A tleap script that builds the chain and sets N, CA, C and O, in Angstrom:
source leaprc.protein.ff14SB
mol = sequence {
  NGLN VAL GLN LEU ARG GLU SER GLY GLY GLY
  SER VAL GLN ALA GLY GLY SER LEU LYS LEU
  SER CYS ALA ALA SER GLY TYR ILE THR SER
  ASP CYS ARG ARG ALA TRP TYR ARG GLN VAL
  PRO GLY LYS GLU ARG GLU MET VAL SER ILE
  ILE ARG VAL ASP GLY THR THR THR TYR ALA
  ASP SER VAL LYS GLY ARG PHE THR ILE SER
  ARG ASP HIE ASP LYS ASN LEU LEU PHE LEU
  GLN MET ASN ASN LEU THR THR GLU ASP THR
  ALA LEU TYR TYR CYS ALA ALA CYS VAL SER
  ARG ALA GLY VAL LEU TYR TRP GLY GLN GLY
  THR GLN VAL THR VAL SER CSER
}
set mol.1.N position { 0.845 -1.189 0.000 }
set mol.1.CA position { 0.000 0.000 0.000 }
set mol.1.C position { 0.886 1.245 0.000 }
set mol.1.O position { 1.729 1.415 0.880 }
set mol.2.N position { 0.689 2.105 -0.984 }
set mol.2.CA position { 1.471 3.328 -1.083 }
set mol.2.C position { 0.769 4.439 -0.315 }
set mol.2.O position { -0.441 4.630 -0.437 }
set mol.3.N position { 1.541 5.160 0.470 }
set mol.3.CA position { 1.024 6.341 1.161 }
set mol.3.C position { 1.929 7.519 0.853 }
set mol.3.O position { 3.153 7.392 0.847 }
set mol.4.N position { 1.319 8.662 0.596 }
set mol.4.CA position { 2.046 9.888 0.319 }
set mol.4.C position { 1.777 10.880 1.441 }
set mol.4.O position { 0.640 11.056 1.878 }
set mol.5.N position { 2.843 11.522 1.896 }
set mol.5.CA position { 2.686 12.497 2.978 }
set mol.5.C position { 3.389 13.783 2.591 }
set mol.5.O position { 4.600 13.805 2.375 }
set mol.6.N position { 2.608 14.862 2.506 }
set mol.6.CA position { 3.170 16.164 2.184 }
set mol.6.C position { 3.600 16.892 3.453 }
set mol.6.O position { 3.073 16.646 4.538 }
set mol.7.N position { 4.553 17.779 3.297 }
set mol.7.CA position { 4.981 18.664 4.374 }
set mol.7.C position { 5.531 19.941 3.767 }
set mol.7.O position { 5.805 20.009 2.569 }
set mol.8.N position { 5.689 20.949 4.610 }
set mol.8.CA position { 6.289 22.190 4.138 }
set mol.8.C position { 5.308 23.315 3.893 }
set mol.8.O position { 5.713 24.442 3.604 }
set mol.9.N position { 4.030 23.026 4.004 }
set mol.9.CA position { 3.057 24.090 3.815 }
set mol.9.C position { 3.084 25.057 4.989 }
set mol.9.O position { 3.729 24.797 6.005 }
set mol.10.N position { 2.384 26.167 4.842 }
set mol.10.CA position { 2.332 27.145 5.913 }
set mol.10.C position { 1.838 28.470 5.414 }
set mol.10.O position { 1.269 28.565 4.327 }
set mol.11.N position { 2.055 29.500 6.211 }
set mol.11.CA position { 1.636 30.850 5.868 }
set mol.11.C position { 2.848 31.696 5.547 }
set mol.11.O position { 3.869 31.630 6.231 }
set mol.12.N position { 2.727 32.484 4.508 }
set mol.12.CA position { 3.839 33.323 4.074 }
set mol.12.C position { 3.263 34.588 3.457 }
set mol.12.O position { 2.131 34.600 2.973 }
set mol.13.N position { 4.041 35.631 3.480 }
set mol.13.CA position { 3.610 36.867 2.839 }
set mol.13.C position { 3.903 36.809 1.342 }
set mol.13.O position { 4.783 36.079 0.886 }
set mol.14.N position { 3.149 37.589 0.605 }
set mol.14.CA position { 3.352 37.666 -0.840 }
set mol.14.C position { 4.802 38.017 -1.138 }
set mol.14.O position { 5.397 38.880 -0.493 }
set mol.15.N position { 5.353 37.330 -2.127 }
set mol.15.CA position { 6.748 37.519 -2.478 }
set mol.15.C position { 7.676 36.530 -1.800 }
set mol.15.O position { 8.850 36.423 -2.154 }
set mol.16.N position { 7.149 35.815 -0.834 }
set mol.16.CA position { 7.959 34.843 -0.111 }
set mol.16.C position { 8.056 33.510 -0.819 }
set mol.16.O position { 7.561 33.334 -1.932 }
set mol.17.N position { 8.705 32.577 -0.149 }
set mol.17.CA position { 8.950 31.256 -0.731 }
set mol.17.C position { 8.585 30.154 0.261 }
set mol.17.O position { 8.631 30.338 1.477 }
set mol.18.N position { 8.227 29.021 -0.294 }
set mol.18.CA position { 8.013 27.803 0.480 }
set mol.18.C position { 8.509 26.628 -0.344 }
set mol.18.O position { 8.530 26.673 -1.574 }
set mol.19.N position { 8.907 25.576 0.358 }
set mol.19.CA position { 9.279 24.347 -0.345 }
set mol.19.C position { 8.456 23.205 0.221 }
set mol.19.O position { 8.537 22.886 1.407 }
set mol.20.N position { 7.670 22.602 -0.641 }
set mol.20.CA position { 6.865 21.454 -0.255 }
set mol.20.C position { 7.636 20.175 -0.505 }
set mol.20.O position { 8.399 20.069 -1.466 }
set mol.21.N position { 7.429 19.209 0.367 }
set mol.21.CA position { 8.033 17.900 0.201 }
set mol.21.C position { 6.937 16.847 0.260 }
set mol.21.O position { 5.900 17.037 0.896 }
set mol.22.N position { 7.187 15.747 -0.410 }
set mol.22.CA position { 6.247 14.631 -0.395 }
set mol.22.C position { 7.053 13.351 -0.231 }
set mol.22.O position { 7.873 13.001 -1.079 }
set mol.23.N position { 6.805 12.667 0.868 }
set mol.23.CA position { 7.480 11.408 1.130 }
set mol.23.C position { 6.531 10.258 0.823 }
set mol.23.O position { 5.353 10.286 1.178 }
set mol.24.N position { 7.066 9.261 0.163 }
set mol.24.CA position { 6.249 8.101 -0.207 }
set mol.24.C position { 6.688 6.875 0.570 }
set mol.24.O position { 7.875 6.559 0.641 }
set mol.25.N position { 5.732 6.203 1.140 }
set mol.25.CA position { 6.009 4.909 1.757 }
set mol.25.C position { 5.350 3.837 0.904 }
set mol.25.O position { 4.302 4.065 0.301 }
set mol.26.N position { 5.966 2.685 0.860 }
set mol.26.CA position { 5.477 1.653 -0.028 }
set mol.26.C position { 6.200 1.722 -1.362 }
set mol.26.O position { 6.992 2.632 -1.604 }
set mol.27.N position { 5.928 0.777 -2.204 }
set mol.27.CA position { 6.669 0.679 -3.464 }
set mol.27.C position { 5.960 1.429 -4.579 }
set mol.27.O position { 4.784 1.198 -4.859 }
set mol.28.N position { 6.703 2.335 -5.210 }
set mol.28.CA position { 6.211 3.041 -6.395 }
set mol.28.C position { 7.127 2.671 -7.544 }
set mol.28.O position { 8.344 2.825 -7.436 }
set mol.29.N position { 6.579 2.197 -8.620 }
set mol.29.CA position { 7.409 1.762 -9.740 }
set mol.29.C position { 8.175 2.925 -10.335 }
set mol.29.O position { 7.751 4.077 -10.246 }
set mol.30.N position { 9.308 2.612 -10.943 }
set mol.30.CA position { 10.187 3.644 -11.469 }
set mol.30.C position { 9.585 4.364 -12.672 }
set mol.30.O position { 10.047 5.445 -13.037 }
set mol.31.N position { 8.559 3.779 -13.292 }
set mol.31.CA position { 7.948 4.418 -14.457 }
set mol.31.C position { 6.731 5.239 -14.083 }
set mol.31.O position { 5.856 5.491 -14.911 }
set mol.32.N position { 6.684 5.648 -12.845 }
set mol.32.CA position { 5.520 6.354 -12.308 }
set mol.32.C position { 5.746 7.860 -12.359 }
set mol.32.O position { 6.707 8.367 -11.780 }
set mol.33.N position { 4.871 8.565 -13.043 }
set mol.33.CA position { 4.979 10.016 -13.078 }
set mol.33.C position { 4.449 10.613 -11.778 }
set mol.33.O position { 3.486 10.114 -11.196 }
set mol.34.N position { 5.095 11.688 -11.334 }
set mol.34.CA position { 4.713 12.337 -10.088 }
set mol.34.C position { 4.278 13.765 -10.374 }
set mol.34.O position { 4.720 14.380 -11.344 }
set mol.35.N position { 3.420 14.277 -9.532 }
set mol.35.CA position { 2.892 15.614 -9.796 }
set mol.35.C position { 2.444 16.289 -8.505 }
set mol.35.O position { 2.254 15.649 -7.471 }
set mol.36.N position { 2.284 17.587 -8.603 }
set mol.36.CA position { 1.669 18.404 -7.565 }
set mol.36.C position { 0.382 19.000 -8.137 }
set mol.36.O position { 0.347 19.484 -9.268 }
set mol.37.N position { -0.667 18.949 -7.326 }
set mol.37.CA position { -1.937 19.570 -7.653 }
set mol.37.C position { -2.279 20.558 -6.534 }
set mol.37.O position { -1.678 20.537 -5.460 }
set mol.38.N position { -3.244 21.411 -6.809 }
set mol.38.CA position { -3.752 22.285 -5.761 }
set mol.38.C position { -5.234 22.510 -5.958 }
set mol.38.O position { -5.771 22.361 -7.056 }
set mol.39.N position { -5.880 22.874 -4.863 }
set mol.39.CA position { -7.326 23.088 -4.916 }
set mol.39.C position { -7.725 24.159 -3.921 }
set mol.39.O position { -7.260 24.177 -2.781 }
set mol.40.N position { -8.593 25.047 -4.368 }
set mol.40.CA position { -9.201 26.042 -3.490 }
set mol.40.C position { -10.675 25.703 -3.372 }
set mol.40.O position { -11.250 25.105 -4.282 }
set mol.41.N position { -11.289 26.076 -2.266 }
set mol.41.CA position { -12.709 25.744 -2.070 }
set mol.41.C position { -13.571 26.259 -3.208 }
set mol.41.O position { -13.442 27.409 -3.629 }
set mol.42.N position { -14.447 25.402 -3.700 }
set mol.42.CA position { -15.359 25.802 -4.754 }
set mol.42.C position { -14.804 25.658 -6.154 }
set mol.42.O position { -15.504 25.919 -7.131 }
set mol.43.N position { -13.542 25.242 -6.261 }
set mol.43.CA position { -12.937 25.076 -7.585 }
set mol.43.C position { -12.414 23.661 -7.751 }
set mol.43.O position { -12.195 22.940 -6.777 }
set mol.44.N position { -12.220 23.282 -9.005 }
set mol.44.CA position { -11.681 21.957 -9.274 }
set mol.44.C position { -10.198 21.899 -8.924 }
set mol.44.O position { -9.483 22.901 -8.960 }
set mol.45.N position { -9.772 20.707 -8.591 }
set mol.45.CA position { -8.345 20.492 -8.348 }
set mol.45.C position { -7.598 20.668 -9.667 }
set mol.45.O position { -8.020 20.145 -10.698 }
set mol.46.N position { -6.495 21.399 -9.633 }
set mol.46.CA position { -5.739 21.642 -10.852 }
set mol.46.C position { -4.305 21.161 -10.691 }
set mol.46.O position { -3.735 21.183 -9.600 }
set mol.47.N position { -3.744 20.728 -11.808 }
set mol.47.CA position { -2.356 20.304 -11.795 }
set mol.47.C position { -1.465 21.531 -11.790 }
set mol.47.O position { -1.643 22.450 -12.589 }
set mol.48.N position { -0.510 21.532 -10.885 }
set mol.48.CA position { 0.468 22.617 -10.805 }
set mol.48.C position { 1.694 22.276 -11.632 }
set mol.48.O position { 2.190 23.096 -12.404 }
set mol.49.N position { 2.172 21.056 -11.457 }
set mol.49.CA position { 3.369 20.640 -12.169 }
set mol.49.C position { 3.463 19.120 -12.174 }
set mol.49.O position { 2.973 18.447 -11.268 }
set mol.50.N position { 4.098 18.600 -13.206 }
set mol.50.CA position { 4.315 17.163 -13.319 }
set mol.50.C position { 5.760 16.907 -13.722 }
set mol.50.O position { 6.351 17.670 -14.487 }
set mol.51.N position { 6.316 15.829 -13.199 }
set mol.51.CA position { 7.664 15.412 -13.599 }
set mol.51.C position { 7.587 13.978 -14.081 }
set mol.51.O position { 7.067 13.094 -13.400 }
set mol.52.N position { 8.120 13.773 -15.274 }
set mol.52.CA position { 8.034 12.458 -15.898 }
set mol.52.C position { 9.256 11.610 -15.573 }
set mol.52.O position { 10.208 12.071 -14.943 }
set mol.53.N position { 9.205 10.379 -16.011 }
set mol.53.CA position { 10.278 9.441 -15.707 }
set mol.53.C position { 11.600 9.927 -16.293 }
set mol.53.O position { 12.659 9.733 -15.696 }
set mol.54.N position { 11.534 10.561 -17.468 }
set mol.54.CA position { 12.770 11.026 -18.110 }
set mol.54.C position { 13.246 12.361 -17.552 }
set mol.54.O position { 14.237 12.923 -18.018 }
set mol.55.N position { 12.525 12.866 -16.544 }
set mol.55.CA position { 12.942 14.103 -15.902 }
set mol.55.C position { 12.341 15.361 -16.496 }
set mol.55.O position { 12.529 16.450 -15.954 }
set mol.56.N position { 11.624 15.230 -17.594 }
set mol.56.CA position { 11.005 16.416 -18.176 }
set mol.56.C position { 9.852 16.883 -17.295 }
set mol.56.O position { 9.212 16.092 -16.602 }
set mol.57.N position { 9.610 18.169 -17.340 }
set mol.57.CA position { 8.601 18.765 -16.466 }
set mol.57.C position { 7.645 19.651 -17.250 }
set mol.57.O position { 7.971 20.149 -18.328 }
set mol.58.N position { 6.493 19.829 -16.699 }
set mol.58.CA position { 5.492 20.739 -17.245 }
set mol.58.C position { 4.886 21.507 -16.084 }
set mol.58.O position { 4.683 20.966 -14.997 }
set mol.59.N position { 4.600 22.780 -16.335 }
set mol.59.CA position { 4.036 23.639 -15.295 }
set mol.59.C position { 2.767 24.311 -15.802 }
set mol.59.O position { 2.616 24.582 -16.994 }
set mol.60.N position { 1.877 24.569 -14.881 }
set mol.60.CA position { 0.725 25.396 -15.200 }
set mol.60.C position { 1.228 26.793 -15.548 }
set mol.60.O position { 2.216 27.260 -14.981 }
set mol.61.N position { 0.558 27.449 -16.469 }
set mol.61.CA position { 0.993 28.779 -16.887 }
set mol.61.C position { 1.103 29.736 -15.699 }
set mol.61.O position { 1.975 30.604 -15.672 }
set mol.62.N position { 0.227 29.573 -14.735 }
set mol.62.CA position { 0.183 30.499 -13.604 }
set mol.62.C position { 1.404 30.400 -12.692 }
set mol.62.O position { 1.652 31.303 -11.893 }
set mol.63.N position { 2.164 29.316 -12.803 }
set mol.63.CA position { 3.320 29.155 -11.898 }
set mol.63.C position { 4.646 29.090 -12.640 }
set mol.63.O position { 5.700 29.003 -12.011 }
set mol.64.N position { 4.610 29.130 -13.951 }
set mol.64.CA position { 5.850 29.050 -14.732 }
set mol.64.C position { 6.812 30.137 -14.322 }
set mol.64.O position { 6.430 31.296 -14.155 }
set mol.65.N position { 8.067 29.752 -14.161 }
set mol.65.CA position { 9.096 30.710 -13.788 }
set mol.65.C position { 9.186 30.973 -12.297 }
set mol.65.O position { 10.123 31.621 -11.830 }
set mol.66.N position { 8.206 30.468 -11.542 }
set mol.66.CA position { 8.210 30.685 -10.085 }
set mol.66.C position { 8.335 29.392 -9.299 }
set mol.66.O position { 8.943 29.367 -8.229 }
set mol.67.N position { 7.764 28.321 -9.826 }
set mol.67.CA position { 7.771 27.028 -9.139 }
set mol.67.C position { 8.724 26.075 -9.847 }
set mol.67.O position { 8.902 26.140 -11.063 }
set mol.68.N position { 9.333 25.190 -9.064 }
set mol.68.CA position { 10.207 24.164 -9.612 }
set mol.68.C position { 9.900 22.831 -8.955 }
set mol.68.O position { 9.927 22.702 -7.731 }
set mol.69.N position { 9.608 21.848 -9.784 }
set mol.69.CA position { 9.363 20.501 -9.279 }
set mol.69.C position { 10.641 19.680 -9.421 }
set mol.69.O position { 11.379 19.825 -10.396 }
set mol.70.N position { 10.891 18.826 -8.448 }
set mol.70.CA position { 12.065 17.956 -8.520 }
set mol.70.C position { 11.771 16.681 -7.718 }
set mol.70.O position { 10.810 16.605 -6.953 }
set mol.71.N position { 12.634 15.693 -7.926 }
set mol.71.CA position { 12.423 14.430 -7.211 }
set mol.71.C position { 13.769 13.826 -6.844 }
set mol.71.O position { 14.779 14.057 -7.508 }
set mol.72.N position { 13.757 13.053 -5.778 }
set mol.72.CA position { 14.913 12.288 -5.348 }
set mol.72.C position { 14.505 10.824 -5.472 }
set mol.72.O position { 13.764 10.300 -4.639 }
set mol.73.N position { 14.996 10.176 -6.519 }
set mol.73.CA position { 14.604 8.790 -6.784 }
set mol.73.C position { 15.007 7.876 -5.640 }
set mol.73.O position { 14.237 7.018 -5.209 }
set mol.74.N position { 16.237 8.074 -5.152 }
set mol.74.CA position { 16.762 7.157 -4.139 }
set mol.74.C position { 15.934 7.198 -2.861 }
set mol.74.O position { 15.701 6.169 -2.226 }
set mol.75.N position { 15.493 8.398 -2.491 }
set mol.75.CA position { 14.756 8.551 -1.238 }
set mol.75.C position { 13.246 8.596 -1.466 }
set mol.75.O position { 12.469 8.763 -0.526 }
set mol.76.N position { 12.846 8.445 -2.722 }
set mol.76.CA position { 11.422 8.436 -3.050 }
set mol.76.C position { 10.728 9.700 -2.555 }
set mol.76.O position { 9.650 9.650 -1.963 }
set mol.77.N position { 11.373 10.829 -2.814 }
set mol.77.CA position { 10.844 12.121 -2.398 }
set mol.77.C position { 10.492 12.972 -3.610 }
set mol.77.O position { 11.124 12.877 -4.662 }
set mol.78.N position { 9.484 13.795 -3.443 }
set mol.78.CA position { 9.069 14.755 -4.448 }
set mol.78.C position { 9.056 16.131 -3.806 }
set mol.78.O position { 8.663 16.275 -2.648 }
set mol.79.N position { 9.487 17.150 -4.555 }
set mol.79.CA position { 9.568 18.494 -4.003 }
set mol.79.C position { 8.868 19.498 -4.925 }
set mol.79.O position { 8.697 19.271 -6.123 }
set mol.80.N position { 8.475 20.609 -4.317 }
set mol.80.CA position { 7.971 21.731 -5.091 }
set mol.80.C position { 8.507 23.001 -4.447 }
set mol.80.O position { 8.055 23.406 -3.377 }
set mol.81.N position { 9.470 23.619 -5.105 }
set mol.81.CA position { 9.999 24.892 -4.646 }
set mol.81.C position { 9.124 25.999 -5.205 }
set mol.81.O position { 8.956 26.106 -6.420 }
set mol.82.N position { 8.570 26.817 -4.334 }
set mol.82.CA position { 7.661 27.873 -4.756 }
set mol.82.C position { 8.242 29.222 -4.365 }
set mol.82.O position { 8.423 29.508 -3.182 }
set mol.83.N position { 8.529 30.037 -5.349 }
set mol.83.CA position { 9.108 31.352 -5.120 }
set mol.83.C position { 8.144 32.440 -5.575 }
set mol.83.O position { 7.222 32.198 -6.355 }
set mol.84.N position { 8.381 33.630 -5.073 }
set mol.84.CA position { 7.575 34.782 -5.457 }
set mol.84.C position { 6.083 34.468 -5.368 }
set mol.84.O position { 5.325 34.695 -6.311 }
set mol.85.N position { 5.691 33.951 -4.237 }
set mol.85.CA position { 4.305 33.543 -4.048 }
set mol.85.C position { 3.360 34.736 -4.060 }
set mol.85.O position { 3.704 35.828 -3.608 }
set mol.86.N position { 2.176 34.505 -4.582 }
set mol.86.CA position { 1.127 35.523 -4.590 }
set mol.86.C position { -0.102 34.979 -3.857 }
set mol.86.O position { -0.184 33.789 -3.550 }
set mol.87.N position { -1.044 35.869 -3.587 }
set mol.87.CA position { -2.257 35.431 -2.896 }
set mol.87.C position { -3.029 34.413 -3.725 }
set mol.87.O position { -3.791 33.611 -3.186 }
set mol.88.N position { -2.825 34.451 -5.046 }
set mol.88.CA position { -3.498 33.499 -5.927 }
set mol.88.C position { -2.982 32.069 -5.754 }
set mol.88.O position { -3.615 31.119 -6.216 }
set mol.89.N position { -1.845 31.917 -5.094 }
set mol.89.CA position { -1.281 30.590 -4.856 }
set mol.89.C position { -1.847 29.936 -3.601 }
set mol.89.O position { -1.550 28.774 -3.326 }
set mol.90.N position { -2.646 30.655 -2.847 }
set mol.90.CA position { -3.264 30.089 -1.657 }
set mol.90.C position { -4.158 28.923 -2.044 }
set mol.90.O position { -5.076 29.077 -2.850 }
set mol.91.N position { -3.888 27.751 -1.467 }
set mol.91.CA position { -4.636 26.548 -1.820 }
set mol.91.C position { -4.174 25.394 -0.951 }
set mol.91.O position { -3.202 25.502 -0.204 }
set mol.92.N position { -4.883 24.302 -1.066 }
set mol.92.CA position { -4.448 23.039 -0.479 }
set mol.92.C position { -3.669 22.300 -1.561 }
set mol.92.O position { -4.200 22.018 -2.635 }
set mol.93.N position { -2.430 21.993 -1.276 }
set mol.93.CA position { -1.549 21.372 -2.258 }
set mol.93.C position { -1.445 19.872 -2.005 }
set mol.93.O position { -1.223 19.421 -0.882 }
set mol.94.N position { -1.614 19.114 -3.091 }
set mol.94.CA position { -1.607 17.659 -3.004 }
set mol.94.C position { -0.452 17.075 -3.809 }
set mol.94.O position { -0.142 17.525 -4.912 }
set mol.95.N position { 0.153 16.091 -3.240 }
set mol.95.CA position { 1.144 15.286 -3.928 }
set mol.95.C position { 0.416 14.129 -4.623 }
set mol.95.O position { -0.531 13.568 -4.072 }
set mol.96.N position { 0.857 13.780 -5.825 }
set mol.96.CA position { 0.218 12.703 -6.575 }
set mol.96.C position { 1.280 11.792 -7.168 }
set mol.96.O position { 2.365 12.237 -7.541 }
set mol.97.N position { 0.954 10.533 -7.247 }
set mol.97.CA position { 1.878 9.558 -7.824 }
set mol.97.C position { 1.147 8.691 -8.831 }
set mol.97.O position { -0.037 8.387 -8.686 }
set mol.98.N position { 1.905 8.296 -9.873 }
set mol.98.CA position { 1.358 7.477 -10.947 }
set mol.98.C position { 0.229 8.213 -11.639 }
set mol.98.O position { -0.935 7.816 -11.583 }
set mol.99.N position { 0.606 9.288 -12.288 }
set mol.99.CA position { -0.334 10.154 -12.983 }
set mol.99.C position { -0.380 9.751 -14.452 }
set mol.99.O position { 0.659 9.642 -15.104 }
set mol.100.N position { -1.557 9.535 -14.959 }
set mol.100.CA position { -1.720 9.178 -16.363 }
set mol.100.C position { -3.016 9.778 -16.876 }
set mol.100.O position { -3.744 10.452 -16.147 }
set mol.101.N position { -3.289 9.515 -18.156 }
set mol.101.CA position { -4.539 10.032 -18.725 }
set mol.101.C position { -5.745 9.428 -18.015 }
set mol.101.O position { -6.826 10.018 -17.997 }
set mol.102.N position { -5.555 8.266 -17.441 }
set mol.102.CA position { -6.667 7.603 -16.752 }
set mol.102.C position { -6.946 8.206 -15.388 }
set mol.102.O position { -8.000 7.968 -14.798 }
set mol.103.N position { -5.992 8.991 -14.885 }
set mol.103.CA position { -6.202 9.605 -13.591 }
set mol.103.C position { -4.982 9.482 -12.703 }
set mol.103.O position { -3.874 9.253 -13.189 }
set mol.104.N position { -5.180 9.630 -11.421 }
set mol.104.CA position { -4.106 9.558 -10.431 }
set mol.104.C position { -4.335 8.338 -9.564 }
set mol.104.O position { -5.423 8.114 -9.034 }
set mol.105.N position { -3.260 7.547 -9.434 }
set mol.105.CA position { -3.395 6.319 -8.661 }
set mol.105.C position { -3.297 6.568 -7.158 }
set mol.105.O position { -4.014 5.947 -6.374 }
set mol.106.N position { -2.412 7.473 -6.763 }
set mol.106.CA position { -2.200 7.730 -5.341 }
set mol.106.C position { -2.224 9.232 -5.059 }
set mol.106.O position { -1.660 10.033 -5.805 }
set mol.107.N position { -2.891 9.588 -3.964 }
set mol.107.CA position { -2.957 10.980 -3.523 }
set mol.107.C position { -2.448 11.110 -2.099 }
set mol.107.O position { -2.606 10.200 -1.285 }
set mol.108.N position { -1.835 12.251 -1.808 }
set mol.108.CA position { -1.528 12.577 -0.439 }
set mol.108.C position { -2.726 13.239 0.209 }
set mol.108.O position { -3.763 13.435 -0.424 }
set mol.109.N position { -2.571 13.582 1.486 }
set mol.109.CA position { -3.671 14.199 2.244 }
set mol.109.C position { -3.770 15.696 1.985 }
set mol.109.O position { -4.818 16.303 2.207 }
set mol.110.N position { -2.685 16.283 1.517 }
set mol.110.CA position { -2.683 17.711 1.230 }
set mol.110.C position { -1.997 18.516 2.318 }
set mol.110.O position { -1.999 18.136 3.488 }
set mol.111.N position { -1.415 19.623 1.919 }
set mol.111.CA position { -0.809 20.565 2.852 }
set mol.111.C position { -1.239 21.969 2.456 }
set mol.111.O position { -1.202 22.330 1.280 }
set mol.112.N position { -1.645 22.751 3.437 }
set mol.112.CA position { -2.197 24.076 3.161 }
set mol.112.C position { -1.096 25.107 2.959 }
set mol.112.O position { -0.138 25.182 3.728 }
set mol.113.N position { -1.253 25.888 1.919 }
set mol.113.CA position { -0.378 27.033 1.662 }
set mol.113.C position { -1.257 28.275 1.661 }
set mol.113.O position { -2.226 28.363 0.907 }
set mol.114.N position { -0.910 29.225 2.508 }
set mol.114.CA position { -1.668 30.469 2.605 }
set mol.114.C position { -0.721 31.634 2.396 }
set mol.114.O position { 0.266 31.786 3.116 }
set mol.115.N position { -1.030 32.450 1.407 }
set mol.115.CA position { -0.203 33.611 1.081 }
set mol.115.C position { -1.008 34.869 1.370 }
set mol.115.O position { -2.109 35.048 0.849 }
set mol.116.N position { -0.455 35.727 2.196 }
set mol.116.CA position { -1.157 36.959 2.556 }
set mol.116.C position { -0.483 38.149 1.898 }
set mol.116.O position { 0.718 38.141 1.627 }
set mol.117.N position { -1.293 39.179 1.648 }
set mol.117.CA position { -0.758 40.376 0.976 }
set mol.117.C position { -0.157 41.350 1.973 }
set mol.117.O position { 0.337 42.407 1.582 }
savepdb mol mol.pdb
quit
């Protein structure tokens, strides 16, 4: 059974930075794409960034140039470095594993990020 646990969320002022981490317990295959999503109340969950097996990444337009996704294969960790945060980045951030067109196989519980002006 795979479990994902996010950490690193919190409150920060606009312009600040946070780094989210996601630790995975259990076995995740090496061909598993990993991603970060976020959700605000009343809106659909949206993908923030995805990192593929070959290391290529994709970002939502709203975070390009500010967020960086990375992973540590050996330690089965996923990261999201968030810089120059704005109030629009306030959301519950979720770690996801094994992302495909069919959906997401594993979700974390989420970590709250709150950005104040």
